[in-house]
C-alpha positions as CSV (number, residue, x, y, z in Angstrom):
1,M,-50.2,-8.8,100.0
2,T,-52.7,-6.3,101.6
3,V,-52.3,-5.5,105.3
4,Q,-55.6,-5.0,107.1
5,H,-55.5,-2.1,109.5
6,E,-59.1,-2.0,110.7
7,P,-61.5,-4.9,111.5
8,D,-64.5,-5.3,109.3
9,N,-67.8,-7.2,109.3
10,W,-68.5,-6.5,112.9
11,R,-71.4,-8.6,114.4
12,K,-73.0,-8.6,117.8
13,S,-72.8,-11.8,119.9
14,S,-76.0,-13.8,119.8
15,R,-75.5,-14.3,123.6
16,S,-75.7,-10.5,124.1
17,Q,-79.2,-9.9,125.3
18,N,-81.1,-7.2,127.1
19,G,-78.4,-4.6,126.5
20,S,-76.0,-6.0,129.1
21,A,-72.5,-7.5,128.6
22,C,-72.6,-6.9,124.8
23,V,-69.6,-7.7,122.7
24,E,-69.0,-7.6,118.9
25,V,-66.6,-9.6,116.9
26,G,-65.0,-8.5,113.6
27,R,-62.7,-10.0,111.1
28,F,-59.1,-8.9,111.4
29,G,-56.7,-10.5,108.9
30,D,-56.8,-14.2,109.6
31,G,-58.0,-13.7,113.1
32,A,-60.6,-11.7,115.0
33,A,-61.2,-8.4,116.8
34,V,-63.4,-7.9,119.8
35,R,-64.9,-4.8,121.2
36,D,-67.6,-3.6,123.7
37,T,-70.8,-2.8,121.9
38,K,-71.7,0.0,124.4
39,D,-68.2,1.7,124.2
40,R,-67.0,1.2,120.6
41,A,-64.7,4.3,121.0
42,A,-62.7,2.5,123.6
43,G,-61.1,0.4,120.9
44,Y,-60.7,-3.3,120.4
45,F,-58.3,-6.2,120.9
46,T,-57.1,-8.5,118.2
47,T,-56.2,-12.2,118.0
48,N,-54.6,-14.4,115.4
49,R,-56.4,-17.5,114.1
50,E,-54.8,-19.9,116.7
51,Q,-55.6,-17.6,119.6
52,W,-59.2,-17.2,118.5
53,T,-59.7,-20.9,117.9
54,A,-58.3,-21.7,121.4
55,F,-60.6,-19.1,123.0
56,V,-63.7,-20.3,121.2
57,N,-62.9,-24.0,122.1
58,A,-62.5,-23.0,125.7
59,V,-65.8,-21.2,125.7
60,K,-67.5,-24.2,124.2
61,A,-65.9,-26.5,126.8
62,D,-67.3,-24.2,129.6
63,K,-63.8,-23.4,130.9
64,F,-64.8,-19.9,132.1
65,N,-67.6,-20.7,134.5
66,A,-66.6,-20.8,138.2
């Protein structure tokens, strides 16, 4: 089994427009990694598949709007 140490296939969010609040998502094992497009050197955080799925479902359900 190969252990992945760095995310790959980074892509910018389609919701990131006009250079503000931009994030990128990359593949990391069976989960995802997220980083700030404007400060890539700051690093990234990773999630497993279950965490990423829960996050995406919450976004789609509009759980983060006040």
